[in-house]
C-alpha positions in Angstrom: 110.4 148.5 186.6 109.5 148.6 182.9 109.8 145.8 180.6 109.4 145.3 176.6 106.8 143.2 174.4 107.2 139.8 173.0 107.5 140.8 169.1 108.4 144.6 168.8 109.6 146.0 171.6 107.3 148.2 173.1 108.7 149.7 176.5 106.0 149.1 178.8 106.0 151.1 182.2 105.1 149.5 185.5 101.7 151.2 186.9 104.2 152.3 189.8 106.5 154.2 187.6 105.7 158.0 186.5 105.0 158.5 182.8 107.3 159.2 180.3 106.7 161.1 177.3 110.0 159.9 175.7 108.9 156.1 176.3 105.6 156.9 174.6 107.2 159.0 171.6 109.9 155.9 171.0 106.7 153.4 171.0 105.0 155.3 168.0 108.5 155.4 166.4 108.3 151.8 166.5 104.4 151.5 165.5 105.7 153.8 162.6 108.3 152.2 161.5 106.6 148.8 161.3 103.5 149.6 159.6 105.6 151.2 156.5 107.3 148.2 155.9 104.1 146.3 156.3 102.6 148.3 153.8 105.7 148.0 151.5 105.7 144.2 151.8 101.9 144.5 151.1 102.4 146.2 148.1 105.3 144.5 147.0 103.5 140.9 147.5 100.3 142.7 145.8 102.2 143.4 142.5 103.4 139.5 142.5 99.9 138.8 142.8 99.4 140.4 139.8 102.5 139.4 137.7 101.7 135.7 138.6 98.0 136.4 137.4 99.3 137.6 133.8 101.7 135.1 133.8 98.8 132.1 134.5 96.7 134.4 132.0 99.2 134.3 129.7 99.7 130.2 129.5 95.9 130.0 129.6 95.9 131.5 126.2 99.2 129.9 125.0 97.3 126.8 125.9 93.9 127.8 124.4 96.2 129.1 121.1 97.3 125.9 120.8 94.6 123.9 121.4 92.8 126.0 119.1 95.1 126.6 116.6 98.0 124.2 116.6 98.1 122.1 113.0 100.1 119.4 115.0 97.1 118.2 116.6 94.4 115.8 114.9 90.9 116.5 115.6 87.9 114.6 115.4 85.4 115.8 113.5 81.9 113.6 113.5 81.1 110.3 111.2 80.6 111.3 107.3 77.1 110.5 105.8 78.4 108.6 103.3 80.1 105.8 101.4 82.0 108.1 98.8 80.9 111.9 99.2 81.8 112.5 102.9 80.8 115.5 104.6 81.3 116.2 108.3 79.8 119.0 110.8 81.9 120.1 113.1 83.0 123.7 115.2 86.7 121.8 115.8 87.3 122.6 112.1 90.4 124.8 111.8 89.5 127.6 108.9 92.2 129.1 106.4 91.7 133.0 107.4 94.2 134.8 105.4 93.5 136.5 102.3 91.0 134.0 100.7 87.6 134.7 99.3 87.2 130.9 99.2 86.1 129.0 102.8 88.7 126.0 103.2 90.5 124.0 106.1 93.5 125.5 107.4 96.5 124.5 105.1 97.9 121.1 107.1 95.7 120.8 109.4 94.8 117.5 110.3 90.4 115.8 111.5 89.8 112.0 112.5 86.4 111.1 111.0 84.5 108.0 111.6 82.9 106.6 108.1 79.8 105.2 108.5 79.4 103.6 104.9 81.5 101.2 103.3 82.6 103.1 99.9 82.2 101.9 96.6 84.0 104.5 94.7 86.9 107.4 94.7 86.0 109.6 97.5 85.6 113.3 98.4 85.1 115.6 101.5 83.6 118.4 102.7 83.3 120.4 106.0 80.8 122.8 107.4 80.4 124.4 110.5 77.2 124.1 112.7 75.9 127.0 111.9 75.8 126.5 108.1 78.4 129.8 107.6 81.2 128.0 106.8 80.9 125.4 104.4 84.1 123.9 102.2 84.3 122.9 98.1 84.2 118.5 98.3 87.8 118.0 97.9 89.6 114.4 97.1 90.7 112.0 99.1 93.6 110.3 98.0 96.2 107.7 99.3 99.7 109.1 100.4 100.9 108.2 96.7 98.5 110.5 95.0 96.2 107.4 93.9 92.6 107.0 94.2 91.1 105.0 97.2 90.2 101.6 95.6 86.3 100.6 95.9 85.3 98.6 99.3 88.6 99.9 100.9 87.3 101.8 103.6 84.6 99.7 105.8 81.7 100.9 107.7 82.9 102.2 111.0 86.6 102.6 109.9 88.3 105.4 112.1 90.5 107.3 109.3 92.7 110.4 109.3 92.9 112.9 107.1 95.5 115.9 106.4 94.3 118.8 104.1 96.9 120.5 101.5 95.2 123.1 100.3 93.4 120.9 97.7 93.3 117.9 98.4 92.6 115.1 101.5 95.5 112.3 102.2 95.0 109.6 104.3 97.5 109.4 106.9 99.1 106.4 108.0 97.0 102.9 108.7 93.7 103.2 108.9 91.7 101.0 111.2 89.0 99.5 109.5 90.7 99.0 105.8 89.0 96.5 104.0 92.4 94.1 102.4 90.1 92.0 99.7 91.3 89.3 98.9 92.6 89.2 94.9 94.9 86.6 92.9 97.4 87.0 90.0 97.8 84.8 87.0 100.7 85.1 84.7 101.1 82.7 81.7 102.6 84.8 79.5 106.5 84.1 79.0 108.7 87.2 79.6 109.1 89.8 82.5 106.7 91.2 84.9 106.2 93.8 87.8 103.6 93.5 90.3 103.5 96.1 92.9 102.3 95.3 96.5 98.2 96.4 97.2 97.8 98.3 100.3 96.7 96.1 103.6 98.9 92.9 102.3 101.9 91.4 104.0 102.1 88.4 102.4 101.6 87.1 99.2 101.6 83.0 98.6 103.2 82.1 95.3 102.4 78.7 92.8 105.5 79.1 90.8 106.1 76.6 87.4 109.0 76.4 85.5 108.5 75.4 82.0 109.1 72.1 79.7 111.3 71.3 77.2 111.1 70.5 73.9 111.3 67.2 71.8 114.6 66.7 69.6 114.2 66.0 65.8 114.8 63.6 63.9 118.0 63.7 61.3 117.1 60.6 58.5 113.9 59.2 58.4 115.2 56.5 60.6 113.1 53.8 62.3 113.5 55.8 65.7 112.4 59.3 66.9 113.6 61.8 69.0 113.4 62.1 72.6 110.6 63.7 74.9 111.6 66.7 76.7 111.4 67.1 80.6 108.6 68.9 82.4 109.6 72.0 84.1 109.7 72.0 88.1 107.1 73.7 90.4 108.0 75.7 93.8 105.1 77.2 96.4 106.2 79.9 98.6 105.1 82.5 101.4 106.3 85.4 100.9 106.5 88.2 103.3 106.2 91.6 101.4 105.0 95.3 102.8 102.5 97.7 100.5 103.8 99.5 97.8 106.6 97.0 96.8 107.6 95.9 93.7 108.2 92.2 92.8 109.7 91.2 89.2 108.4 88.3 87.9 109.6 85.8 84.9 107.6 83.3 83.5 109.2 80.7 82.0 109.2 80.1 77.7 108.7 76.5 76.8 111.7 74.9 75.1 111.2 75.3 71.4 111.1 71.7 69.8 113.1 71.4 66.6 113.0 69.4 62.8 116.3 67.9 61.4 119.3 67.0 63.5 118.8 69.6 66.4 117.9 68.9 69.9 115.5 70.6 72.1 115.4 74.0 73.5 115.2 73.5 77.7 112.2 74.8 79.1 113.2 78.2 81.0 113.0 79.3 84.6 110.7 80.9 86.3 111.1 82.8 89.6 110.2 85.8 91.8 112.7 88.1 92.8 111.8 90.6 96.0 114.7 92.7 98.0 117.6 90.2 96.5 115.8 86.7 97.4 115.4 84.5 94.4 111.8 81.7 94.1 112.6 79.7 91.5 111.6 76.9 89.5 113.7 75.6 87.2 112.6 74.5 83.6 112.8 70.7 81.8 115.8 69.4 79.9 115.1 69.1 76.3 114.9 65.7 73.9 117.9 64.9 71.7 117.7 64.5 68.2 117.6 60.8 66.4 121.1 60.2 64.8 119.8 56.9 63.1 123.8 55.9 63.8 125.7 53.5 66.0 124.1 51.1 68.9 121.6 54.4 69.9 119.7 55.7 67.0 117.1 57.1 68.8 117.2 60.8 70.7 117.4 60.8 74.2 114.5 62.1 76.8 115.1 65.7 78.8 115.1 65.0 82.5 112.7 67.0 84.4 112.8 70.4 86.0 114.3 71.3 89.6 113.4 73.7 91.9 117.3 75.2 92.0 117.8 74.8 88.1 117.1 73.5 84.6 117.2 69.7 83.8 119.8 68.4 81.8 118.9 67.7 77.6 118.9 64.3 76.3 120.1 62.7 80.3 117.6 59.5 79.6 118.5 57.2 77.6 117.5 53.3 76.9 119.4 52.1 79.6 117.8 54.7 82.2 114.4 55.0 83.7 112.8 58.3 83.5 111.9 59.8 86.9 108.9 60.9 88.3 109.2 63.7 89.6 110.5 64.4 93.5 109.7 66.5 96.6 112.5 68.7 98.2 110.9 70.4 101.5 113.6 72.5 102.2 114.0 71.1 105.6 116.7 73.5 107.8 118.4 73.7 104.4 116.7 77.3 103.1 114.6 80.3 104.5 111.5 79.6 105.9 109.5 80.9 103.3 110.6 78.0 100.7 107.6 75.9 101.6 107.9 72.9 99.2 109.3 72.3 95.5 108.3 69.5 93.4 110.6 68.5 89.9 108.9 67.8 86.8 108.2 64.6 85.1 111.3 63.0 82.5 110.8 62.9 78.7 111.5 59.3 77.8 114.2 58.1 74.3 112.3 57.6 70.9 112.7 53.7 70.8 109.7 52.8 70.0 109.9 51.9 66.6 108.7 55.3 64.2 107.8 57.1 67.5 109.3 59.6 69.2 109.4 60.2 72.4 106.6 61.5 75.1 107.4 64.4 76.9 107.0 64.6 80.9 104.2 65.8 82.8 104.2 68.8 84.6 104.1 68.8 88.3 101.0 69.9 90.8 101.4 71.5 94.3 101.0 68.0 95.7 102.7 65.5 93.8 105.6 65.3 91.0 105.1 65.5 87.8 104.7 61.8 86.2 107.5 60.3 83.6 106.9 59.4 80.4 107.3 55.9 78.5 108.7 55.3 75.3 106.2 57.1 73.5 103.5 57.7 75.7 103.5 61.1 77.7 103.8 61.8 81.2 100.4 62.4 82.7 100.2 65.8 85.4 98.9 64.4 88.5 95.5 65.4 89.5 94.9 64.1 93.3 94.3 66.5 96.5 95.6 69.3 94.3 94.8 72.9 94.1 97.0 73.7 90.7 98.6 71.3 88.6 100.8 71.0 85.6 100.4 69.6 82.1 100.1 66.8 80.1 103.1 65.9 78.2 103.0 65.8 74.8 103.1 62.6 73.0 105.6 61.6 69.8 103.4 60.6 66.8 103.7 57.9 63.8 106.7 59.1 61.3 105.4 62.7 62.1 105.6 65.6 64.5 105.3 65.3 68.4 103.0 67.2 70.1 103.1 70.2 72.2 103.2 70.0 76.1 100.7 71.2 78.3 101.1 73.8 81.3 105.0 73.2 82.4 105.6 69.9 80.5 107.8 68.1 77.9 106.8 68.1 74.3 107.1 65.0 72.5 109.7 64.0 70.0 110.2 64.1 66.4 109.6 60.6 64.5 110.1 62.4 60.5 112.9 64.6 58.7 109.9 67.1 57.7 108.5 66.5 61.2 108.8 69.0 63.9 109.4 67.7 67.7 106.6 69.6 70.5 107.8 72.8 72.0 107.7 72.6 76.0 104.5 74.4 77.7 104.9 77.3 78.9 105.9 78.4 82.4 103.2 80.1 85.1 103.5 82.0 88.2 100.3 82.5 90.2 100.2 84.9 93.3 97.4 85.0 96.2 96.4 87.2 98.9 
């Protein structure tokens, strides 16, 4: 009895059967059909392999081109050879190839470089390939705002990234190894000033002094004199900033000390404004003039300035005590970067015969200003302080008052022809 093969169903005659030509032919037809199918499938498979090989090659080419030509990559090209005239040698530089007789890097290409020596001045960068066949000009390396990089700004060992625009390399982002140089700005000229925060600086410490008030004049050659001016206040603040922030700084002018029947002018307020927040030290109040009339013919002293406002003119009379400066700690009541403030010393009235009242003493960063005592001016505290105000102006005998020192009040006049002392100007100091 005939049987069939397992996989393709070929007929197998039994050994006892007679040879059947038709059976053999049928088997050959099946073999032919299967061989043709295998051949066609092999062709299809080979085509798929070829197509996949081409696709993989295309991807490899794209990846290779992406690595070699993509301007979005930052390539490390080694170290510089000096602090200012940088030269980097590498075969990873992307070169400009379109219509340029000049050899230069491709516009938009970016490179990471390790600096071996701290710069001492302006910086340039020259690029070379390893065989020396391509060498660029020395192009300037600038900050993103187009300014030159100051000396000692990029320290030895720093990693910096630069991008090329066709004529200049620009530093990118925050660079590792930037030297933030400590600095100081001191302003004593009255008026408005502007300050731009240097690169790498995030915090400023500010010492702010308000201006002193002017002493009071004298209307007649009376027995008494005009009152002394009060001193300006002091504020210490820590200001959060960013590089290139612009601060507006105002230094207060000392109050004018007049002659005759005129009160002293209050001192100007000093302050710093950034992003709408103000850091202020008030000016001292002016002294009033000696009228020679009534029960109190002398002039009264000016009140010392406070952190938030200017002192009152003529607040300190014969029955009042000229006050020394007091501290404001801003505990739970103001921005945390308001550290502390001291008020200025008050001026005194001109009740000493033939003398004007003394001006109040300017404060320091450790203590409030001392008050005047009749004709004697208030002193400036000097213990445990980094910065201090000035001494108040005294009231001379039958004459003009003396000017106050830094932030201090002016002395009162004791003569119709004498002029009262001017208050001292304010001051602002920034440290970073």
